[in-house]
DRENDO-935551 format. One record per residue (C-alpha): x, y, z; residue number from 1. Coordinates in Angstrom, 3 decimals. Example, Ala and Ser with C-alpha at 12.3 -4.5 7.8 and 13.67 -1.06 7.14 Angstrom:
PT         x         y         z  seq
PT    12.300    -4.500     7.800    1
PT    13.670    -1.060     7.140    2
This chain:
PT         x         y         z  seq
PT   -87.216   -58.935    -9.379    1
PT   -85.152   -58.862    -6.219    2
PT   -84.626   -62.071    -4.195    3
PT   -85.005   -62.338    -0.510    4
PT   -81.866   -61.911     1.416    5
PT   -83.052   -64.300     4.210    6
PT   -82.936   -67.786     2.614    7
PT   -82.095   -71.185     4.200    8
PT   -78.415   -71.869     4.785    9
PT   -76.393   -75.014     5.587   10
PT   -75.168   -73.597     8.900   11
PT   -75.445   -76.075    11.780   12
PT   -78.201   -74.772    13.978   13
PT   -76.980   -76.173    17.347   14
PT   -73.426   -75.148    16.775   15
PT   -74.610   -71.601    15.886   16
PT   -76.891   -71.380    18.967   17
PT   -73.983   -72.681    21.186   18
PT   -71.886   -69.896    19.839   19
PT   -74.289   -67.102    20.887   20
PT   -72.218   -64.791    23.071   21
PT   -74.895   -63.754    25.551   22
PT   -75.357   -66.549    28.167   23
PT   -79.102   -65.984    28.645   24
PT   -79.748   -65.691    24.971   25
PT   -77.754   -68.835    24.269   26
PT   -79.592   -70.882    26.901   27
PT   -82.999   -69.491    25.825   28
PT   -82.149   -70.104    22.142   29
PT   -81.242   -73.831    22.919   30
PT   -84.502   -74.178    24.851   31
PT   -86.483   -72.552    22.111   32
PT   -84.855   -74.940    19.581   33
PT   -86.062   -77.889    21.612   34
PT   -89.541   -76.561    21.996   35
PT   -89.969   -75.587    18.353   36
PT   -88.650   -78.843    17.089   37
PT   -90.833   -80.933    19.376   38
PT   -93.986   -79.004    18.584   39
PT   -93.598   -78.697    14.789   40
PT   -91.855   -81.955    14.194   41
PT   -89.612   -80.224    11.799   42
PT   -85.852   -79.989    11.644   43
PT   -84.294   -76.615    12.429   44
PT   -82.868   -74.705     9.480   45
PT   -80.840   -71.523     9.644   46
PT   -82.340   -68.721     7.533   47
PT   -79.924   -66.014     6.785   48
PT   -77.201   -65.325     9.342   49
PT   -79.376   -65.336    12.562   50
PT   -82.885   -66.819    12.195   51
PT   -83.736   -70.411    13.191   52
PT   -86.692   -71.660    11.336   53
PT   -88.993   -74.795    11.366   54
PT   -90.902   -75.612     8.236   55
PT   -91.380   -73.284     5.292   56
PT   -94.008   -71.850     3.084   57
PT   -94.133   -70.341    -0.369   58
PT   -95.626   -66.885    -0.786   59
PT   -96.640   -64.936    -3.829   60
PT   -97.657   -61.322    -3.729   61
PT   -99.996   -59.622    -6.187   62
PT   -96.981   -57.637    -7.409   63
PT   -95.507   -60.902    -8.730   64
PT   -92.819   -61.191    -6.095   65
PT   -92.631   -64.646    -4.634   66
PT   -90.201   -66.729    -2.451   67
PT   -89.989   -69.112     0.482   68
PT   -89.996   -68.122     4.081   69
PT   -89.691   -69.934     7.392   70
PT   -92.969   -70.950     8.792   71
PT   -92.177   -70.376    12.447   72
PT   -88.903   -69.647    14.303   73
PT   -86.794   -67.381    16.374   74
PT   -83.582   -65.354    16.613   75
PT   -81.674   -64.788    19.799   76
PT   -80.634   -61.243    19.045   77
PT   -78.384   -59.044    21.084   78
PT   -81.160   -57.075    22.743   79
PT   -84.037   -59.576    22.747   80
PT   -85.377   -62.888    21.679   81
PT   -87.482   -62.504    18.433   82
PT   -90.075   -65.133    17.535   83
PT   -91.589   -65.285    14.057   84
PT   -94.909   -66.532    12.633   85
PT   -96.653   -66.898    16.006   86
PT   -99.272   -64.184    15.586   87
PT  -100.798   -65.024    12.210   88
PT  -103.307   -67.666    13.327   89
PT  -106.443   -65.964    14.535   90
PT  -106.546   -68.083    17.695   91
PT  -103.098   -67.036    18.668   92
PT  -104.191   -63.354    18.982   93
PT  -106.281   -64.244    22.012   94
PT  -103.323   -65.848    23.700   95
PT  -101.135   -62.786    23.532   96
PT  -102.762   -61.469    26.798   97
PT  -101.796   -64.668    28.529   98
PT   -98.245   -64.908    27.208   99
PT   -96.551   -62.588    29.553  100
PT   -94.158   -59.793    28.968  101
PT   -93.609   -59.218    25.312  102
PT   -93.735   -56.516    22.626  103
PT   -95.504   -57.072    19.326  104
PT   -93.773   -56.447    16.049  105
PT   -94.684   -56.821    12.440  106
PT   -95.202   -60.616    12.221  107
PT   -92.997   -61.240    15.242  108
PT   -92.883   -60.992    19.005  109
PT   -90.013   -59.506    20.972  110
PT   -89.243   -61.096    24.404  111
PT   -86.400   -60.194    26.718  112
PT   -86.041   -63.517    28.189  113
PT   -87.971   -66.822    28.152  114
PT   -88.503   -66.520    31.938  115
PT   -90.863   -63.518    31.149  116
PT   -93.372   -65.651    29.305  117
PT   -95.703   -68.567    30.111  118
PT   -94.128   -71.568    28.414  119
PT   -97.387   -73.423    28.151  120
PT   -98.940   -70.441    26.261  121
PT   -95.902   -70.219    24.015  122
PT   -96.170   -73.886    23.203  123
PT   -99.869   -73.430    22.380  124
PT   -99.127   -70.485    20.069  125
PT   -96.674   -72.633    18.205  126
PT   -99.199   -75.490    17.939  127
PT  -101.770   -73.163    16.526  128
PT   -99.530   -71.002    14.304  129
PT   -97.334   -73.658    12.536  130
PT  -100.052   -75.447    10.707  131
PT  -101.874   -72.179    10.059  132
PT   -98.859   -70.610     8.354  133
PT   -98.005   -73.689     6.322  134
PT  -101.609   -74.390     5.285  135
PT  -103.108   -70.951     5.001  136
PT  -100.408   -68.489     4.052  137
PT   -98.593   -70.824     1.660  138
PT   -99.449   -70.925    -2.043  139
């Protein structure tokens, strides 16, 4: 059975975020780090080379494949900010209309920059999604 390529690493999150080349992505990444850490109460952990995660959950598919994944998090990618785990909680779906400019993905949201979204709505989505992912999706 194959293992996930995106597991936790020992990379220092703040040092990695400070090394992000794009100045807006770097600033937004540091702001997201403070927000996710405050709301979840979890320490930040690098998952793979570019994902910052808060909390984790264990998953098991009917096929027998299983592993661990970050509960919620983000990645300041070259073309956009990607936020993970914020759309799984049923209550979060209703907030998408209030969030601001974003594009939905499979289990993630793409945002050009933090200034494009309502920070209070984003905070509420983290508040709702983190316990849902840990308590409902995990085995």
